[in-house]
N, C-alpha and C positions, 0 to 999 in steps of 0.2 A: 622480473616475475618471480623473484625467491624472496619479494619483502614478503606478498602475500599469503604466501604460502607459511613463511615463518609467523607472522601473526597469527592464524588459524593454530599452528602447533600450541604457540603461546597460550591460544586461550585454551586449549583441552587440557590443557595441565591441572585450571585448579577442580576442573569437575573430577580428576583422576583423583588429586588430593585430598577433595571432600569426602570420595568415595573410600579411599584408604583409611583417613582421620575417624571414619564414621564406624567403619567397622570396627577399629582396634578401641573404641569409647563402648561399642557395644559388648567386646568380649572384657575389656574392662569390668562393665559394669555388673558383669555375668561372674567374674573372678572375687567382684565384691559382695555380692550376693551369698556366693559362698560362704566365705570370711564371716561374713553377720550370721548366716544360718551358725555357723559352729560358734557364733559369738567372741568372734576376733573383729572388736567394733574396732581398734584402733587399725588392724592392718586394715579393715573394710574401709574407714575414712581415707588411709593414706592412697589405695588403688585409686578410689574416687576424684582424690585431687590430683592426680594421672592425667585420669579422663576429662575432669573440668580443663585440664591446661592444654590436654590435647583438642578440646574443642575450640580455647580461646586461639592455639596457633591456626587452628585450618579455619577461622572468619565465621566460626559457628557457636558464636556468644550468644546467638539469636534464636538457635535452632531448637525445636522440640526435644533432640535430644539432651541439651544442657539444661536446658527445664525440665526434663525429667530428672536428670541427678541432683539438681536444686532439690527437687521435691521429696527425693529419698536421702536426701542428707538434713531434710527438715526431721524425716523420720525417725534416720538414726542419732539423732541429737536428743531425742526425748527418748527413744526408746533402751540406747545404749549407754549415756550421758546425763541422761534429764536435765538439759540444758535449754529450758522452753524458752525462752526469750529468741535466743541463738537458731533454734532452730523456728520460730514465726519468720524471722528475717531471710531465710532462705524457701521459705513459703513463697513469701513477695517479692522474691526474685523470680520465681519460676512462674507467678501469675502475672506479672509482667513481661514476662517473654512471650508465654502462651497463656492468654487470660482463660481460656475454659479446660485447662488443665485439671485432671481429675485423677485418684489415686484407683486402681481395678478395684472391684466390689472386693470385700471383707480380707482389704490388704490392713486399711490402720485398726487401730485400737479407738475409744472413745477419747482416752485423753489426746491423741495424733489428732483423730479428726476434730475435736474439737476446736485445738492450736490451728490447724490449716482452716477454721471457719473464719476465723479470730484474723489470721491472715487475709483471708480473701475480701473481707468486709474490708478493712483498715485500706487495702488496694483502691478498693473502689471508691473511695473515699477521696485519692489522691488526686492531683489538680496534674492536666493533660504534662506529659513528658515535654521536660524543656528539650530541642534538639541539640545547645551549646554545653547542657551539662553532660560531664563522661555518665556513663550508663553504669550500672553498678556491675561489678566484675569482683570476681571470689580469686582471680589470677593474673598475675601481671600477662599487658599484653605482646612485654616481647618474647622472641622464643628463645629456648633453655628447659633445662630439668626443673620437675616438678617442683615448685615452692609453697613448704610448709607453712609459712607463716602466712598463707593468703586468710582471709578470713574469716570463712568457715567453707572452703571449699571438702565434699567429700562424703560421699553418704551410698549408703547399702543399693544398690541398681535391684528394682523390684519393677517387674513387667515392660523390661525396656524392648521386650520381642515384640509385643503387638502395638507399643505405642512407636517404634519406628515407622512403621506402617504409615503413620500420620507426618511424617517428614516430609522437607521438600528440599528441592534439592537433585543433584547426579548419583547414581549408586543408589539409588532407593530398590532395585529390584534384586539386587546381592544380597543388599541386607535384609531384606524380607526372608528372602527363603534359606541364609542361615541360622536366623535365630525364631522362627516361625512360631516354633514351641514352647522357647524358653519364656512365654507368660503364662503356658497354660498352668503352671503351678506358682501360688505365690511366697511370699518372706517364708521360711521355713519350708520349700516346699518340695526337698531333698530326705525329709525326716519326718513327714506326717504319720509316720505308722511307731507305737512305743510299745514293748512286751515290758512288764513288770512282774519283780517276785517281791512278795513282804514277809514277816515273821510278825507276831505279835501277840494279845490276850485283851481279852475286855472279864465285864464283870456288866450287871445290872440286876432289874427287877422281872421276875416271871411270876404269874400265875397259872395254875394246871396240873394235870394230872401225875404224878410217879410213874415214872417208866420202868422200875422194877417190882418197887413194892407193892405192886398192884394188888389189893387183896388183902396185904396183912396187917392193916389198922380198919377200923372200921371207915374212916373217910382217906383214903389214898390221893386224896388232893392235898397239892401243895397250897398253902393261903397265899403265901406269897414272903416277899424283901428281897434285899440285898442278899447275890449270890455269882459268884464268879464264874466264867466259861471256860474254866483251864483244863487242859494244862497250856492249850494255845491254841492258834492258830496260823494256816499258810496259805496266801494269796496269791491266785494269778491274773493276770488284768493283760490286756489287751488293747489299746486304744487307738483312736484316729482322729489326726487332729482336722476339723475343718476347718477353721479358721487360726491364725493363732493363740487365739486365745480360750478357742470351744475345739473338748474333745467327747467324743463318747468314745464308752469304755463299757466290756463284758470283762465281770470278774469271778472269779471261782473262789469260792471260801470253805477251805477243808480243815474242822475243828478236831482236834485229838484232843479228848478225854478221860482224865486221869483222875485216881484218888476214889472210887467209887465200891462199895463192899458187895459181895454176894449175897442172894437172900437163900434161905432154906428151911425148909419146915414148914413150912404155909400152902398152902391148898393150889395155888399157883403154881408157884415153884416147887415144882416134883422132876429130878433131886433139889434142884436148885437153877436160880436165874441171877440174871446181871442185867446193870443197865448199859444202855451201848456206848462203845467207845470211840465213835464218831460222829459227824454231821456234815452234813454239806449241804452249801448254798450257791445257787447262781444268780448274780446283780448285775444289771443294767444301771447304766449311771450316766450322766449329763454333767461333764468337769467343766468349769469356767476358771479359766487365768486371770488375779489380777491386775497382774504384770507381765512384760515382754522381754524383764530384767533375768540377770541370771538367779536372783532370787524370786521366785514365781506363787506369791499364795494363791489360793485358787478353793471355791467350795463346790460344792458338789450337790447332787441329788437324784433319787433312783428308786426303781422296783425291783424285785427278786421275788424267789421263789425255793424251797427248801429247807433246811431247820437248821436252828441254832440252839445251843443247849445249855445250862446251866446247872452245877455239880450244888446241891443242897443237903443239907444233915437236917435229920426227923429225928422223933422221938417214940418207938416202936416199943408199944408194950403188950402184953397179954400171947404169946405165940407157945409154943411148945414148952413145958415147963416155965413159965413165964420169961422165956429168954426172948431179945428181940430178931430171932433168927437171923442175924447178918454178922457178914465175917466169919472166918475160918472156926472160929468158936462159938458162932452163934450167939453170941451177947455184946456184940460190937457195936459200938456205935454207928447207924446205919448211914451212909452216905449214898446218895442216888442222884438221876437228874431229873428235871425237868423241863419239856421240847415246848419251842416257839413256833410260829409258822402254821402254814405252810409260805404264806403269803408276807413279805419284808416289802415295808415301806422305809425309806433311807436318805439321810441326809447327815452332812456334813464337810469336814473342809480342813486344809493341811496347809503345807508349804512344800516346796521341789527346788531343788539348786541345780542349774545345768551346769554341766562340763562338759561343753563339748555337745558329742550324744546321749554321754553317759547324765542321768538325773539324782540326784539323792533324795528319798521320797520321806514324809513322816507324817501322818493321819489321824483323826478321830470321828470317827464314824459312831451315826445311831440307827441301829436298826431295829424298827418296830413293828414284832410280830404279830398276826391275826390268822385266823381268828383266836388259836392258841396265844394269850395275852402274853408278851413281853417286851420290855425296853432294853437290846444290850448294849452295852458301848464298847466298843473295839479299837484299840491304842497302836497303830499297825508304823512298823519303818519296814522300808526298802529300797530295792532299786530298779530303774529303769533304762532303757534303754531305745532311741530313738534311732529307726531305721532309715536306710536311704530309699 
């Protein structure tokens, strides 16, 4: 009677082992996601090598968890290492295990998606697998420590929580409850919000009424020409990543105006008047990042409201005693401002360099003001920080 009991006990062990291995694989995948999120690509790859070895040792080499790891590895090899051919091989392995596997919506950028589609088309044309042929495997079948020279194991784990529900085998219920929420936010899920601060200056072309010298000349309009928006501007921006490549942002532009002269002795300026010393605009933008690596060039477009001012020199004659009426001597060169807006169309671009959650930013934006005509080019350098 002892033998049947022993057999029943032995038969229960693989289920518990499978459950334990699945939980370890899921946890390693989450750790790999954190590493990828912080741009620690080598660390992410190493962690996933361990996850793939766990699956191989536990007999899960044909399990959807393993397929997901291969899928994520393919993404990492392109996004982190620019190894497209190796990535396609990982995608093929994932598709051979789970033909209907797909990445969660918004996870793959166009480059990764194109490689995945190429792998999918290639697998569809493959002949039926030969049972006698060894199955492709990134890690040795024998138990032991993770082998770093395995063909290409290790990928950042994204979407493991929801996909764990599709697993077959023992231990499914406990695994789902542990990682249920881990797939609610895809890659870079822990840092979707970005705050940034920048400093810069600009120049451009404006045409409109002068701000201070109104009435001091027969025609108080600025006929147009290149002019700086000096002294400079401060930008404060808050952004939200709705995908790894797409960010919506709201930007405040505070401009400090310097170098203008006071106006005295004219009818509108009694006893004196001066051009505004500040200007404020608020801009809403859509930012598209062209890469998921450390260097991230981007382009953007948007709409805003407020004011931007350019500093101009004008020739004024015919004031009191034939003086210009400008400056302390009332005979200085008149330096005034022209204001554009209050509606702005914005197009631009730049580059971001990510170091963990810190971003070094450089951008060039063209702000087109209407109905007060202005084209102002802003060059800005700044720092950004991605929150958890």
